N, C-alpha and C positions, 0 to 999 in steps of 0.2 A: 567644437560645434562649428559647422560650416553654415554661414549665412547665405541663403540662396536668393532671397529677395528682401528689399528694404522699401519703406515708405517714410518720407520725411526724416530720413537718417536713422530710423529704428527698424530692427529686423522684424519681418512679418512671415517669413518662411525659412525654416532652418532644418538641418539634417545632422544627425550624429550617428555614425555607423549605419544601421539599417532602420533607424527611427527618424521619421519626418514629423514636423509640427508646423502648423499654420495658424495665424491669428484671423483668418478669413475662410470663407467657403469657396475653394477653387472650383467646385462643381457648378457654381452659379455664374461662372465666366464662360466665354466662348473659346478661350484658349485651352488647348488640351495638353500643353507641355508638362504641366505638373502631374497630370494623370499618367502620361507616358513615362515620366521619370519614376513614378511610384510603381507602375507595372514592371518596368525594367528592374528596379530594385528588388521587388518581390520575386521575380523569376530568377534573378541571379542568386538569391539566398535560398531558393527552394521554398519560400513562404507559401505560395499558392498550392504547391504539391503537398506540403505538410498539413495545411488546412483541409485539403480535400481528403487526405488519408484519415485525419482525425474525425472528420464528419462521417466518413463511411464506416469507421469502426464503432462510432457511437449510435449509428442508425439502427434502432430496433423498433419494431412495431409492437404495441401492446393492445390486447383486447380489453374490453371493459372489465372483465373479471380479473385481469392482471394489474389494474390500476391500484396504486398505493392507497391505503386507507389511513385516516387520521382520527384518533379518538378525541371527541370534543363534548364536554358536558355529559359524560357517561353514554354517549351514543357514537356510532361510527359514521363518519362523513367521508364520502368518496371525493378524492381530489382529482379533478379532470384536467386535461391539458388545454 
């Protein structure tokens, strides 16, 4: 595990391989370095492209008549999105 940032001698931002973890919300700061590192990491590993491909494969539109139905108390209940 690589410690990327510390506070009071304790790790607050770490990375192992392509996984990053933080004990704070970097989006609440004005510093964009953490986001830049995350975007670079995702682009190097193809993470953004994999996610985009997965989303496009799973993207199907349903009409109301195609929505799944669930039986409850001997009656059919439509499950909406």
